[in-house]
N, C-alpha and C positions, 0 to 999 in steps of 0.2 A: 504494500500500500504506500509506504514511504521509504525512500532510499536516499541516503547521503553518501557522497563519494568525494574523497580527497579534501575534506573540510579543513581549512587552515584559518587561524585567527590570531592576530597580533594586537597587543596594546602597547604602543610605542615600540621599544626594543624587546619586549617580552612576548615570546610566542606561546600562546596558551593552548592552541590546538595544532597538531602537527600531522595533518593528513588523515582525518578520521573517516572511516568507512562504516556504514551502519544501514540496516534495513529492518523493517518490521512489517508483519502481515496483519491483515484485518483480524480483529478480536483477539489479539495476542497481548499478553502482559510481559513486558521486558523491564527488568530492574537493572539499574546501573549503580555500582558502588565504587568507592575509591576515596583516597585521602582528600582532605580539604586542600583546595588549590590545584587539584588535578585537571580541572577544566570541565567538570560535569555540568555545572549551572550554565556556563557559557555555551556548551554544546546544546543543552536543552533550549536555551533562548534562540539559538539558530534554527533548531528543528521547528520551533514555534513562530519563526519569521519575525521575532522581536529584535534580532540582531542579524546583520548580514555578514557572511564569511568574507575573508580576504581572497579566498580561493576555494574552488570546489563547486559541486552542484547539489541541489536539493530537489528531488523528483517526487511528486505526489501523483499517484495514479498515472504515471507516464509523462507528466508535464513538469518541466523545470520551472518551478514557481518563483524562483528568484529573478526571473525575467519580467515579472509583473512590476508595475509601478507601485508607489507607496499606497495609493488609494485602493488599488485592487488587492494588494497584500493584506491591508486591513480588513477588507471584505472577506478574503479567504480565511483569515484568522477567526473572524466572527462566526462564519458559517461552518467551519470544519474542525476547529480546535477549542478544547476547553482547558483551562489552566487551574491548577490547585497548588498553592504555595504553603510553606511552613506556617506563615502567619496569614490568617484568613483574609485580611484586607477588606473586611466588610465596612460599608459606610455607616458610621455610628448613628446618623440622624434618620436612617431608614429602617423599616421593619424587615424581618426575615424574608417575607414575601416580596417586598419591594427590592431588596438586594438581589434576590434570585432573578427577578424580571429584567434587570438592567441590560444584560447582553442582548436579550431579545428586543428590547426597545431600541437599542443601537442598530439592530438589524431591521428596524422598521416593521416589526411584526405587530399584529393587532393586539390591542390592550386586553380585550376579553379572552382571546385565545391564550395569550401569554400568561395571564393570571391563573387561568384554569390549569395550564401545564405546570406552572410553578407550584400551585397547591398540590397537584398530583405527585410531584417530585418530593416535596416536603413531607407529604403523607407516607410515601414509599420509604423515606429515610427516618421515619418515626418522629417527625416534628410537626404533626398536624396541630398540636396544642401550642406551638411556638410561633405560628405564622405572623401574628401581630406583635410579637416581642421584638424589641431592638437588641442589638448585640450585647449591650451592657446588662441585659436581663437574662442572658443565656450563659451556660457553662462553656468552657473551652471546646469540649467535644461537640456540643450542639452548634457552636459557631462554625466549626470546621465542616460539619455536615451541611450547614447552609451554604458554605463555600463550594462543596461538592455539587449540591443542587444547582448552584449558579453555573458551574462548569458544564452541567448537562442540559441546560435549558434550551440550547439551540440544536440538540441532537447531534453533537459533534462525532466525527469519525474517530477522533484521536483525543485522548486526555493526557496532558503533560503535567506531571506532579513532581514538585521539587521539595523533598523532605516533608511530605504531607503529614507525617506523624511525629515530626521532630519536636513539636511544641505540646504534645499530648502525654498524659500519664499512661502507664502500661496498659490499663484496662481499656481506655479509649483508643489507644494505638492498636490493640488487638482487634477491637470492633471495626476500626477503619480498614485493617488488613482484610477481614472477611468481606467487608462491604465492597471493596474493589472487585473481588471475584464475582460477587453477586451482581454488581453493575455490569461487568463484562458479559456475563451470561444473559442478563436482561436486555441490555441495550446494544450489545455487539460492538462496543467501542474498543479501540486499541489503547492500552495504557502503557506509557513509558514513564517509569518512576525512578527518580534519584532518591537514594535512601542510605542512611548509616545504620538502619535497623536490620540486623542480621536475619531475624525471623521473616520479615517482610521480603527481603532480598531473595531468600531461598524459596519463597512461595511462587515466584514468577515462573512463567513458562521458560524463560531464558534469563540467566544472570550474566551481566557483563561487568568488566572492571575498567575504569578509566585510570590510567597511570601516566603521569608526565605528558599529558596531551595526546595520548594514544588510547584507543579503545581496544581492549583485549577480550577475547571470548573466555 
């Protein structure tokens, strides 16, 4: 479904990625581990088209999407990719339901359909009684599940998760691990997950290691 070839990235004189090759299939869960500073987050940002590589190609279903202009890349992200981060980045002034709806509103989807879909996702994630709560009124685990619902609202083909359980206690982290596989089976999305959590890494269909700017199987 997605393939990266020869990805290189520099920041000044520092070469962070040194010719990374990667591919993932539809409905596959791939975990990426490695020491801090190995280039994992930079690579995930390039996969998500948030950063451009200095060299290499990024092919999505046969199209080199890096040839799109900025506006079309933003549209591609909105339609095809969901993001989950270590810190949920929920907007504090909005309710859970409103936070989940935001990517769909950006994609100019109808308000009634969006709110219905958001409510269904929150119910699926066990948050039906938290829809009208603001982030400050929810636990860390609940906030992260709202972030997961937000990532799913546009039915993305691919979910990119950067340390999604890094800010959770062990109980909530374990629940999030199970949730990813439940979501994969339910929505058929591909998950690419950066994690330091050994248990989560080993649960993936494939586990890869990033070391010194190179991706190893």
